[in-house]
C-alpha positions as CSV (number, residue, x, y, z in Angstrom):
1,M,-20.8,36.3,0.9
2,G,-19.6,39.8,1.4
3,G,-17.1,40.8,-1.3
4,I,-18.3,38.1,-3.7
5,G,-19.2,40.7,-6.4
6,K,-23.0,40.9,-6.1
7,T,-23.3,44.6,-6.8
8,A,-20.9,44.4,-9.7
9,L,-22.8,41.5,-11.3
10,A,-26.2,43.2,-10.7
11,L,-25.0,46.5,-12.3
12,E,-23.3,44.7,-15.2
13,A,-26.4,42.7,-15.9
14,A,-28.6,45.9,-15.7
15,H,-26.3,47.7,-18.2
16,A,-26.4,44.7,-20.6
17,A,-30.1,44.3,-20.3
18,C,-30.7,48.0,-21.0
19,A,-28.3,47.9,-23.9
20,E,-30.4,45.0,-25.4
21,G,-33.6,47.2,-25.1
22,W,-35.2,45.0,-22.5
23,F,-36.1,47.9,-20.2
24,P,-37.1,51.0,-22.2
25,G,-38.3,52.6,-18.9
26,G,-34.7,52.5,-17.6
27,T,-33.4,51.4,-14.3
28,L,-34.1,52.6,-10.7
29,F,-31.2,51.9,-8.3
30,V,-31.2,52.1,-4.5
31,D,-28.4,51.1,-2.2
32,L,-30.1,49.9,1.0
33,R,-26.8,49.7,2.9
34,G,-28.2,46.8,4.8
35,Y,-25.0,45.9,6.5
36,D,-24.0,49.4,7.6
37,E,-24.6,50.7,11.1
38,D,-27.5,52.8,9.8
39,P,-29.2,50.8,7.0
40,V,-31.7,52.5,4.7
41,T,-35.3,51.7,5.6
42,A,-38.0,51.0,3.1
43,D,-39.7,54.3,4.0
44,Q,-36.5,56.2,3.2
45,A,-36.0,54.2,0.0
46,V,-39.5,54.9,-1.3
47,S,-39.0,58.6,-1.0
48,A,-35.7,58.4,-2.9
49,L,-37.4,56.3,-5.7
50,L,-40.2,58.8,-6.0
51,D,-37.6,61.5,-6.3
52,A,-35.9,59.5,-9.1
53,M,-39.3,59.3,-10.9
54,G,-39.8,63.0,-10.8
55,V,-42.1,63.3,-7.7
56,Q,-40.4,66.1,-5.8
57,G,-41.0,69.1,-3.6
58,S,-44.7,69.9,-3.0
59,E,-45.8,66.9,-5.2
60,L,-44.3,64.5,-2.7
61,P,-47.0,63.2,-0.3
62,R,-46.2,64.0,3.3
63,A,-47.7,60.8,4.8
64,V,-45.5,57.7,4.2
65,A,-48.5,55.6,3.4
66,R,-49.5,58.0,0.6
67,Q,-45.9,57.9,-0.7
68,Y,-46.2,54.1,-1.2
69,D,-49.6,54.6,-2.9
70,A,-48.0,57.1,-5.3
71,Y,-45.0,54.9,-5.9
72,R,-47.2,51.9,-6.9
73,T,-49.5,54.0,-9.0
74,L,-46.7,55.4,-11.0
75,L,-45.3,51.9,-11.6
76,S,-48.6,50.5,-12.6
77,E,-49.2,53.3,-15.1
78,R,-45.7,53.1,-16.5
79,E,-46.0,51.5,-19.9
80,N,-42.3,51.0,-20.5
81,R,-40.9,48.1,-18.5
82,T,-38.5,49.2,-15.8
83,L,-35.8,47.4,-13.9
84,L,-35.6,48.1,-10.1
85,V,-32.2,47.2,-8.5
86,L,-32.4,47.0,-4.7
87,D,-28.8,46.6,-3.6
88,N,-27.4,45.3,-0.3
89,A,-30.6,44.3,1.5
90,S,-30.1,42.7,4.8
91,T,-33.7,41.9,5.7
92,P,-36.9,41.4,3.6
93,A,-38.4,44.3,5.5
94,Q,-36.1,46.6,3.5
95,F,-37.4,45.5,0.1
96,L,-40.8,43.8,0.4
97,P,-42.7,47.2,0.6
98,L,-40.8,48.3,-2.6
99,L,-41.9,45.5,-4.9
100,P,-43.9,47.0,-7.7
101,G,-47.0,44.8,-7.3
102,T,-47.1,44.1,-11.0
103,E,-45.5,41.6,-13.3
104,H,-44.8,44.2,-15.9
105,H,-41.6,45.4,-14.2
106,R,-38.6,43.4,-12.9
107,V,-36.7,43.6,-9.6
108,L,-33.1,42.5,-8.9
109,I,-32.1,42.3,-5.2
110,T,-28.6,41.7,-3.8
111,S,-28.1,40.4,-0.2
112,R,-25.7,38.4,1.9
113,D,-28.7,36.6,3.5
114,R,-30.8,34.1,1.6
115,P,-34.5,34.8,2.0
116,D,-35.6,31.2,1.9
117,S,-39.1,32.0,3.2
118,L,-40.0,34.1,0.2
119,P,-41.0,32.7,-3.3
120,V,-38.2,34.5,-5.1
121,R,-35.7,33.1,-7.5
122,L,-32.4,32.7,-5.7
123,I,-29.0,32.9,-7.5
124,D,-26.1,31.9,-5.2
125,L,-22.7,33.4,-6.1
126,G,-19.6,31.4,-5.4
127,T,-16.0,32.5,-5.6
128,L,-14.3,32.8,-9.0
129,A,-12.8,29.9,-10.8
130,P,-8.9,30.0,-10.5
131,D,-8.4,31.0,-14.2
132,D,-11.0,33.7,-13.9
133,S,-9.3,35.1,-10.8
134,I,-6.0,35.3,-12.7
135,A,-7.8,37.0,-15.6
136,L,-9.4,39.6,-13.2
137,V,-6.0,40.6,-11.7
138,T,-4.3,40.5,-15.1
139,R,-6.9,42.7,-16.7
140,A,-6.9,45.1,-13.8
141,L,-3.1,45.6,-14.2
142,H,-3.2,45.9,-17.9
143,S,-6.1,48.4,-17.8
144,S,-3.8,50.9,-16.1
145,D,-0.6,50.0,-17.9
146,E,-0.7,47.6,-20.8
147,R,3.1,47.3,-20.5
148,D,2.8,45.6,-17.1
149,D,4.3,42.2,-17.8
150,R,4.3,40.9,-14.3
151,P,1.5,38.4,-14.9
152,A,3.4,37.0,-17.8
153,R,6.7,36.9,-15.9
154,E,5.2,35.4,-12.7
155,P,2.3,33.1,-13.7
156,G,2.8,30.6,-10.9
157,V,3.2,33.4,-8.3
158,L,0.1,35.1,-9.6
159,R,-1.9,31.9,-9.3
160,E,-0.7,31.6,-5.7
161,L,-1.8,35.2,-5.0
162,T,-5.3,34.4,-6.2
163,Q,-5.4,31.4,-4.0
164,L,-4.3,33.5,-1.0
165,C,-7.1,35.9,-1.9
166,G,-9.5,32.9,-1.7
167,H,-10.7,33.8,-5.3
168,L,-12.9,36.4,-3.7
169,P,-13.4,39.3,-6.1
170,L,-13.1,42.0,-3.4
171,A,-9.8,40.6,-2.2
172,L,-8.5,40.3,-5.8
173,Q,-9.5,43.9,-6.5
174,I,-7.5,45.1,-3.5
175,A,-4.5,42.9,-4.4
176,A,-4.6,44.4,-8.0
177,A,-4.8,47.9,-6.6
178,M,-1.8,47.2,-4.4
179,L,0.2,45.8,-7.3
180,R,-0.6,48.9,-9.4
181,R,0.7,51.1,-6.5
182,R,3.9,49.1,-6.1
183,R,4.6,49.0,-9.9
184,Q,8.4,48.5,-9.4
185,R,7.9,45.4,-7.2
186,D,7.2,41.9,-8.3
187,I,4.0,39.9,-7.4
188,A,6.1,37.6,-5.2
189,S,6.7,40.5,-2.8
190,L,3.0,40.8,-2.0
191,V,2.6,37.0,-1.8
192,T,5.5,36.9,0.7
193,E,3.9,39.6,2.9
194,I,0.5,37.8,2.9
195,K,2.0,34.5,3.8
196,A,4.1,36.0,6.6
197,A,1.0,37.7,8.1
198,E,-1.1,34.5,7.9
199,D,-4.3,36.6,7.7
200,P,-4.6,38.0,4.2
201,S,-7.0,40.7,5.3
202,A,-4.3,42.2,7.5
203,V,-2.1,42.9,4.6
204,L,-4.7,43.7,2.0
205,D,-6.6,46.2,4.2
206,N,-3.3,48.0,5.2
207,G,-2.6,48.4,1.5
208,S,-6.2,49.3,0.5
209,L,-6.5,52.3,-1.8
210,G,-9.8,53.9,-1.4
211,T,-12.9,52.9,-3.3
212,D,-13.9,50.8,-6.3
213,L,-15.8,51.9,-9.4
214,Y,-19.1,51.8,-7.5
215,G,-17.8,54.0,-4.7
216,R,-17.5,51.0,-2.3
217,S,-14.6,50.9,0.2
218,L,-11.9,48.5,-0.8
219,A,-11.5,46.8,2.6
220,L,-12.1,43.2,3.6
221,R,-12.2,43.3,7.4
222,P,-15.3,45.7,7.6
223,V,-17.2,43.3,5.3
224,L,-16.4,40.3,7.5
225,E,-17.0,42.1,10.7
226,T,-20.4,43.4,9.8
227,S,-21.5,39.9,8.7
228,Y,-20.2,38.4,12.0
229,R,-21.8,41.1,14.2
230,R,-25.2,40.5,12.7
231,L,-25.2,36.8,13.8
232,P,-27.2,35.7,16.8
233,P,-25.0,34.5,19.7
234,E,-25.3,30.7,18.9
235,Q,-24.5,31.2,15.2
236,A,-21.6,33.6,16.1
237,R,-20.1,30.9,18.4
238,L,-20.5,28.2,15.8
239,L,-18.8,30.3,13.2
240,R,-15.9,31.1,15.6
241,L,-15.4,27.4,16.3
242,L,-15.6,26.4,12.7
243,T,-12.8,28.7,11.9
244,I,-10.5,26.8,14.3
245,A,-11.7,23.4,13.1
246,P,-8.8,21.1,12.1
247,S,-9.5,21.3,8.3
248,A,-11.3,23.6,5.9
249,E,-14.1,21.2,5.4
250,T,-15.7,19.6,8.5
251,S,-18.4,16.9,8.7
252,T,-21.6,17.5,10.6
253,A,-20.5,14.9,13.2
254,A,-17.1,16.6,13.8
255,V,-18.9,20.0,14.0
256,A,-21.1,18.5,16.7
257,A,-18.1,17.4,18.6
258,L,-16.5,20.8,18.1
259,T,-19.5,22.6,19.6
260,G,-20.5,20.1,22.2
261,L,-24.0,19.9,20.6
262,D,-25.9,16.9,19.2
263,E,-25.8,16.4,15.5
264,Q,-29.5,17.3,15.0
265,G,-29.1,20.5,16.9
266,V,-25.9,21.6,15.2
267,L,-27.4,20.8,11.8
268,G,-30.1,23.5,12.2
269,L,-27.5,26.1,13.2
270,L,-25.3,25.2,10.3
271,E,-28.2,25.6,7.9
272,D,-29.0,29.0,9.4
273,L,-25.3,30.0,9.0
274,A,-25.3,28.8,5.4
275,A,-28.2,31.1,4.7
276,T,-25.9,34.0,5.5
277,H,-23.3,32.6,3.1
278,L,-20.6,32.5,5.8
279,V,-20.4,28.7,5.4
280,S,-21.3,26.4,2.5
281,S,-22.4,22.8,2.5
282,V,-20.8,20.0,0.4
283,L,-22.4,16.6,0.1
284,S,-20.1,13.8,-0.8
285,T,-20.2,10.1,-0.8
286,D,-17.0,8.4,0.4
287,I,-17.3,4.7,-0.5
288,Q,-20.2,3.6,1.7
289,W,-20.4,6.8,3.8
290,A,-22.6,9.7,2.7
291,V,-21.1,12.8,4.4
292,M,-22.3,16.4,4.7
293,R,-19.4,18.7,5.1
294,W,-19.3,22.4,5.9
295,R,-16.7,24.7,4.5
296,V,-15.7,28.2,5.7
297,H,-14.1,30.5,3.1
298,D,-10.4,30.8,3.7
299,L,-10.6,34.6,4.4
300,V,-13.4,34.1,6.9
301,R,-11.4,31.3,8.5
302,A,-8.3,33.6,8.9
303,F,-10.6,36.4,10.2
304,G,-12.1,34.1,12.8
305,Q,-8.8,32.6,13.9
306,R,-7.3,36.1,14.4
307,M,-10.3,37.2,16.4
308,V,-10.2,34.1,18.7
309,A,-6.4,34.5,19.2
310,A,-6.9,38.1,20.3
311,D,-9.4,37.4,23.1
312,P,-8.5,35.3,26.2
313,D,-12.1,34.2,26.7
314,L,-12.5,33.1,23.0
315,R,-9.1,31.3,23.2
316,A,-10.3,29.3,26.2
317,E,-13.6,28.5,24.4
318,G,-11.5,27.4,21.3
319,D,-9.2,25.2,23.3
320,A,-12.1,23.4,24.9
321,A,-13.6,22.9,21.5
322,R,-10.4,21.5,20.1
323,E,-10.1,19.0,23.0
324,R,-13.7,17.8,22.2
325,V,-13.0,17.3,18.6
326,L,-9.6,15.6,19.3
327,A,-11.5,13.2,21.6
328,F,-14.1,12.6,18.9
329,C,-11.3,11.9,16.3
330,H,-9.4,9.5,18.6
331,R,-12.4,7.6,19.8
332,W,-13.7,6.7,16.4
333,A,-10.2,6.3,14.8
334,E,-9.4,3.8,17.6
335,A,-12.7,1.9,17.0
336,A,-12.0,1.8,13.2
337,D,-8.4,0.7,13.7
338,E,-9.6,-2.0,16.2
339,R,-12.0,-3.2,13.5
340,L,-9.1,-3.4,11.0
341,L,-7.1,-5.5,13.5
342,W,-10.1,-7.6,14.7
343,L,-9.8,-11.4,14.7
344,P,-12.5,-14.0,15.5
345,G,-12.8,-14.5,19.2
346,R,-11.9,-11.0,20.2
347,P,-14.4,-8.5,21.7
348,E,-16.3,-6.7,19.0
349,P,-15.2,-3.0,18.5
350,E,-17.9,-0.4,18.8
351,R,-19.7,1.3,15.9
352,F,-18.2,-0.3,12.9
353,A,-19.7,-3.7,11.9
354,D,-17.0,-4.6,9.4
355,R,-13.8,-3.4,7.8
356,P,-15.4,-1.7,4.8
357,Q,-17.4,0.5,7.2
358,A,-14.2,1.3,9.1
359,W,-12.4,2.2,5.9
360,A,-15.3,4.3,4.8
361,W,-15.4,6.4,7.9
362,L,-11.6,6.9,8.0
363,N,-11.7,8.1,4.4
364,S,-14.6,10.4,5.0
365,E,-12.9,12.1,8.0
366,R,-9.3,11.9,6.7
367,P,-8.8,15.7,6.3
368,T,-10.0,16.4,9.9
369,L,-8.1,13.4,11.4
370,V,-4.8,14.3,9.7
371,A,-5.0,18.0,10.5
372,A,-6.0,17.3,14.1
373,V,-2.7,15.3,14.6
374,Q,-0.8,18.5,13.8
375,W,-2.2,20.0,17.1
376,A,0.3,17.7,18.8
377,R,2.8,20.6,18.5
378,E,1.0,22.3,21.3
379,E,1.7,20.7,24.7
380,R,-2.0,20.7,25.8
381,F,-3.0,18.4,22.9
382,A,0.2,16.5,22.4
383,A,-0.6,13.2,24.2
384,M,-4.1,12.8,22.6
385,A,-2.8,13.8,19.1
386,A,0.0,11.3,19.3
387,R,-2.4,8.5,20.2
388,L,-4.6,9.6,17.3
389,A,-1.5,9.5,15.0
390,A,-0.7,5.9,16.0
391,R,-4.3,4.8,15.1
392,L,-4.2,6.4,11.7
393,M,-1.0,4.8,10.3
394,R,-2.5,1.5,9.2
395,F,-5.2,3.3,7.3
396,L,-2.9,5.9,5.7
397,D,-0.4,3.2,4.7
398,T,-3.0,0.8,3.2
399,W,-4.7,3.6,1.2
400,R,-1.4,5.0,-0.1
401,Y,-1.9,8.5,1.5
402,V,1.9,8.7,1.8
403,D,2.2,12.4,2.2
404,D,-0.4,12.5,5.0
405,G,1.2,9.4,6.5
406,I,4.7,10.9,6.6
407,A,3.4,14.2,8.1
408,V,1.4,12.3,10.8
409,A,4.3,9.9,11.6
410,R,6.9,12.7,11.9
411,T,4.5,14.7,14.2
412,A,4.0,11.7,16.4
413,L,7.7,11.0,16.6
414,D,8.4,14.6,17.6
415,V,5.9,14.2,20.5
416,V,7.2,10.9,21.9
417,R,10.8,12.1,21.7
418,R,10.0,15.1,23.8
419,T,8.5,12.8,26.5
420,G,11.6,10.5,26.6
421,D,9.4,7.4,26.3
422,R,11.7,5.0,24.6
423,T,9.1,2.3,23.9
424,N,6.7,4.7,22.2
425,E,9.6,6.3,20.4
426,A,10.6,2.9,19.0
427,Q,7.0,2.3,17.7
428,A,7.0,5.8,16.2
429,W,10.2,5.1,14.3
430,E,8.7,1.9,13.1
431,R,5.6,3.6,11.8
432,L,7.6,6.3,10.1
433,G,9.8,3.6,8.4
434,M,6.7,1.8,7.2
435,I,5.2,4.9,5.4
436,L,8.6,6.0,4.1
437,L,8.9,2.5,2.5
438,R,5.5,2.9,1.0
439,A,6.6,6.2,-0.5
440,G,9.6,4.5,-2.1
441,R,12.1,6.2,0.2
442,A,13.9,2.9,1.0
443,E,17.2,4.3,2.5
444,E,15.3,6.6,4.9
445,A,13.0,3.7,5.8
446,I,16.1,1.6,6.6
447,E,17.4,4.2,9.0
448,A,14.0,4.5,10.7
449,A,13.6,0.7,11.1
450,A,17.2,0.4,12.4
451,R,16.4,3.1,15.0
452,A,13.3,1.2,16.0
453,R,15.2,-2.0,16.3
454,D,17.9,-0.5,18.5
455,L,15.3,1.1,20.8
456,H,13.3,-2.2,21.1
457,Q,16.6,-4.0,22.0
458,E,17.3,-1.3,24.6
459,T,13.9,-1.8,26.2
460,Q,14.1,-5.7,25.8
461,D,10.9,-5.7,23.8
462,L,11.2,-8.9,21.8
463,R,7.9,-8.6,19.9
464,G,8.7,-5.0,19.0
465,E,12.2,-6.0,17.9
466,A,10.8,-8.7,15.7
467,G,8.6,-6.3,14.0
468,A,11.4,-3.8,13.5
469,W,13.6,-6.5,12.0
470,D,10.7,-7.4,9.6
471,E,10.4,-3.7,8.5
472,L,14.1,-3.4,8.2
473,A,14.2,-6.6,6.0
474,N,11.5,-5.2,3.7
475,S,13.3,-1.9,3.3
476,L,16.7,-3.5,2.6
477,C,15.0,-5.7,-0.1
478,Q,13.4,-2.6,-1.7
479,A,16.9,-0.9,-1.6
480,G,18.4,-3.9,-3.4
481,R,20.6,-4.8,-0.4
482,M,19.6,-8.5,-0.5
483,D,22.7,-9.8,1.3
484,E,21.5,-7.8,4.3
485,A,17.8,-8.4,3.8
486,I,18.0,-12.2,4.1
487,P,19.5,-12.3,7.6
488,A,17.1,-9.6,8.7
489,H,14.1,-11.7,7.5
490,T,15.6,-14.7,9.3
491,R,16.0,-12.8,12.5
492,A,12.4,-11.5,12.4
493,R,11.1,-15.0,11.8
494,D,13.1,-16.6,14.6
495,L,12.2,-13.9,17.2
496,Y,8.5,-14.4,16.4
497,R,8.9,-18.2,16.8
498,K,10.8,-17.7,20.1
499,I,7.9,-15.7,21.7
500,G,5.2,-18.0,20.1
501,N,3.6,-15.3,18.0
502,R,2.2,-17.2,15.1
503,Q,0.6,-14.2,13.4
504,G,3.9,-12.3,13.5
505,E,5.7,-15.4,12.2
506,G,3.2,-15.4,9.3
507,W,4.0,-11.7,8.5
508,A,7.8,-12.4,8.6
509,L,7.4,-15.5,6.3
510,N,5.2,-13.8,3.8
511,H,7.6,-10.9,3.5
512,F,10.6,-13.4,3.4
513,G,8.9,-15.2,0.5
514,S,8.7,-12.0,-1.5
515,T,12.4,-11.4,-1.1
516,L,13.2,-15.0,-2.0
517,Q,11.1,-14.5,-5.2
518,A,13.2,-11.4,-6.0
519,L,16.3,-13.6,-5.7
520,G,14.9,-16.2,-7.9
521,R,14.7,-18.8,-5.2
522,I,11.1,-19.7,-6.2
523,D,10.7,-23.1,-4.5
524,E,11.8,-21.6,-1.2
525,A,9.4,-18.7,-1.7
526,I,6.5,-21.0,-2.4
527,A,7.2,-22.9,0.8
528,A,7.4,-19.6,2.8
529,H,4.1,-18.3,1.4
530,I,2.3,-21.6,2.0
531,R,3.6,-21.7,5.6
532,A,2.5,-18.0,6.1
533,R,-1.0,-18.8,4.7
534,D,-1.4,-21.7,7.1
535,L,-0.3,-19.6,10.0
536,F,-2.8,-16.9,9.1
537,Q,-5.5,-19.5,8.8
538,A,-4.7,-20.9,12.2
539,V,-5.0,-17.6,14.0
540,G,-8.1,-16.5,11.9
541,D,-6.3,-13.6,10.2
542,L,-8.3,-13.7,7.0
543,H,-7.1,-10.4,5.6
544,R,-3.4,-11.4,5.7
545,E,-4.3,-14.8,4.5
546,G,-5.5,-13.0,1.4
547,S,-2.0,-11.4,1.1
548,A,-0.3,-14.8,1.4
549,W,-2.6,-16.2,-1.3
550,T,-1.6,-13.3,-3.6
551,N,2.1,-13.8,-3.1
552,L,1.8,-17.5,-3.4
553,G,0.0,-17.0,-6.8
554,T,2.9,-14.8,-8.0
555,A,5.5,-17.4,-6.9
556,L,3.5,-20.2,-8.6
557,N,3.4,-18.2,-11.8
558,R,7.1,-17.7,-11.7
559,A,7.5,-21.5,-11.3
560,G,5.4,-22.0,-14.5
561,R,2.4,-23.4,-12.6
562,S,-0.1,-20.9,-14.0
563,E,-3.3,-22.8,-13.4
564,E,-2.4,-23.2,-9.7
565,A,-1.5,-19.5,-9.7
566,I,-5.0,-18.6,-11.1
567,E,-6.6,-20.7,-8.3
568,A,-4.5,-19.0,-5.7
569,Y,-5.4,-15.6,-7.1
570,G,-9.1,-16.6,-6.9
571,H,-8.8,-17.3,-3.2
572,A,-7.1,-14.0,-2.7
573,L,-9.6,-12.0,-4.7
574,T,-12.5,-13.5,-2.7
575,I,-10.9,-12.5,0.6
576,H,-9.9,-9.0,-0.6
577,R,-13.4,-8.3,-1.9
578,G,-14.9,-9.3,1.4
579,F,-12.7,-6.6,3.1
580,D,-13.2,-4.0,0.3
581,D,-9.4,-3.8,0.0
582,G,-9.3,-2.0,-3.3
583,F,-5.5,-1.9,-3.8
584,S,-5.1,-5.6,-3.0
585,M,-8.0,-6.4,-5.3
586,G,-6.3,-4.3,-8.0
587,V,-3.0,-6.2,-7.6
588,V,-4.7,-9.6,-7.8
589,L,-6.8,-8.6,-10.9
590,H,-3.7,-7.2,-12.6
591,N,-1.8,-10.4,-11.9
592,L,-4.7,-12.5,-13.2
593,A,-4.8,-10.3,-16.4
594,V,-1.1,-10.9,-17.0
595,T,-1.5,-14.6,-16.4
596,H,-4.4,-14.8,-18.9
597,E,-2.5,-12.7,-21.4
598,V,0.6,-15.0,-21.3
599,K,-1.7,-18.0,-21.7
600,G,-3.2,-16.5,-24.9
601,R,-6.6,-15.5,-23.5
602,P,-6.9,-11.8,-24.5
603,G,-10.6,-11.5,-23.7
604,E,-10.1,-12.6,-20.1
605,A,-7.0,-10.5,-19.8
606,H,-8.8,-7.4,-21.1
607,A,-11.7,-7.8,-18.7
608,H,-9.3,-8.3,-15.7
609,Y,-7.2,-5.3,-16.7
610,L,-10.3,-3.1,-16.7
611,Q,-11.4,-4.4,-13.3
612,A,-8.0,-3.8,-12.0
613,A,-8.0,-0.2,-13.2
614,D,-11.3,0.4,-11.5
615,A,-10.1,-1.2,-8.2
616,F,-6.9,0.9,-8.3
617,A,-8.8,4.1,-9.0
618,R,-11.0,3.5,-6.0
619,A,-8.0,2.8,-3.8
620,N,-6.2,6.1,-4.6
621,A,-3.6,4.6,-6.9
622,P,-3.9,6.6,-10.1
623,A,-0.6,5.5,-11.6
624,E,-1.5,1.8,-11.2
625,A,-5.0,2.5,-12.6
626,A,-3.6,4.2,-15.7
627,D,-1.2,1.4,-16.3
628,A,-4.0,-1.2,-16.1
629,Q,-6.2,0.9,-18.4
630,S,-3.4,1.3,-20.9
631,R,-2.8,-2.5,-21.0
632,A,-6.5,-3.1,-21.5
633,H,-6.5,-0.7,-24.5
634,A,-3.5,-2.4,-26.0
635,L,-5.5,-5.7,-26.2
636,T,-8.4,-4.1,-28.1
C-alpha cells in the first residue's frame, strides 16, 4: 500500500547489507516514480544507471539498444557484487529490462502492485503493530527534543492517535511532524481535530510539513488518489463501494450483494484489487462457516467515503449499493431467525438446514449485520434496517453480544418511535429490555418491559402483553424485587393460558420456576419446570425443552435428589448439543461438574469443568470459561 514504508525499508536494508560487506560493489538506486503523472521509463532509467557507473558524455551509446548492451556488459564484468534498488515501480515494463541477467548481483524492487505473473520473491508489507506505531511517533518526537514528555504524559491518547492513523507509517510521520510543530499543544488536541474531521487525511495533509528524509512529500491524499486513479473502471467502482460497506471487513457474499455481481465474478475483481494492496483478504472459520473477508485500510475507507459524498452520481451509486446489501442482510437474517424458531410441522426455512448452520452464518456476518442496522438513522433505509434489527435480537441475546444487542435494539426503537407504530414500538421496548437484562442492567430492563406491557395493553395485544409480563417478571427477579416478580409471573402464565398459547405458557412456567427456586420454594419450582417441559414436548419445541430440563436438574439438586438431577442434565445436554448451543451446554456441564464434586467424584467433576470451559469459550462467555477452568485446576 502507498505510505506503508516500502522505500524506507528498502533503503534501511541496503545500508545494513552494505555495512555488513555483502555488496562491495556498492548500491545503484533509481526512483522509477511509477505512480507519478510522468513515470520514469526503463529506457530513461538505463541511461541514469550507466551515468552512475561512469559511462557519460561521448562514451554513452546513442542508440537505446546499445545502452542496454553496455549496461549488461558492465554488470557481467563487475566482479564485486552490487545491489540494484529499483524503487516505486508501477509495472514490470519499468524494471524487467533493467534486471542484470546474472545471479551475481541482487535486485530489490518496491511497488504498490504485486507482480504475481513473475517468478520473483514477494514480501508483502502490512501496517505497523500498535506498539511499533507508538515507538515510531515517540522516537520522532524525542529525536528533535529529548525533553518532549507528551508520549509519557498521554500514553492512552498517543495510542488513539496511532489508531486514527491506521498504523500507516506515512500517516504516523505526518502526525509526528505536526506534533513537533505544535510543541506547546498536547497530543489530545490533534486527536480531537482528526476525530472531528472524520477523514484523517484532511487534517494530516493540511498540517503536512514538506518532505521526509528521502525527499518524498509528506502527504496522504496524493498517495491514495494516484492508487485509485490507476485502477480500471470495474476495480475503481468496487473499491468505492467497499469503502461504504457497513463494516471494515466484508465477506465475499456481502461484497457480491454490494456490487450487484455474482460471487464468482466479484471474487476475481477482489483478487485483482488485493494485488494493488488497496484491499486485503482474511480467511477465518466461524464455527462451521469458512468465510473469506475483505478489508479496506481505515485511511482508504475514509478517503473513499469522502470521495463518494462529494459527487452526486457516486452518492446515488452508493445508496443503491447499500439498499442491495441491506436486502441481502435482511433476507438471510430472516431465514436464519426462522430456522431458530422452527418447529416440526412448519414450512422449512430457506438455505439453513439446521440451527447450527443458522448460528454459524449469523456469527460469520455479525459485524456487517450489526453495522447495517445503524443505517436506520437515514430515512431511506429506516424500515428495512428496523426489520433487520428485529431478526438479530434472538441471536445477539443468545450469544451474549450484549453491546451489539443494545446498540441494535436502541436503533430499532428510535425508528419505530418516529413512525408512531405503537405495536412495533412495544415489541422494540421488549427486545431492548431482554438484552438489557442479559447485560445485567435489571432496573433499565424493568423500565423497558413495563413500557412494552403498557403499549401492548393500549393496543389490546394479549399475546404481546403476556410476553411483556414475562420479561418484566424476569427483570424484577434479577433486581431482587421478588414480591413484585411473583404476581408478574402469574399474570404472564394466566394470559398465555387464556389465549391457548401452550408454548408461551411453557416459557412463563420455566421462568416462574427459576424465581421459585430463588425463593427456596423448591417443590413448587420442580412442578413448574416439569409442566414447562411437558408443554414444550407437546408443541415440539425441543430447544426450550432442553432449557426446562436444565432448570429441572438444578431444582432437583437443591432438593437433594442429585441422581435425578444428573439424569435431567443428561437430557438437557443431549438436546443442547444437537442445537450446538454452546452457552447452554456450558451451563449444564458446569452444573454436572458441581454435582459430581459434591458427590465426591473429583475425576468426573474435573472432566466436566474442562468441557464447560471449552463450551463457554466457544459461546463468547470468557468469564464463565475462566471460572470453569479455574475450578478444574483446583481439583488437580
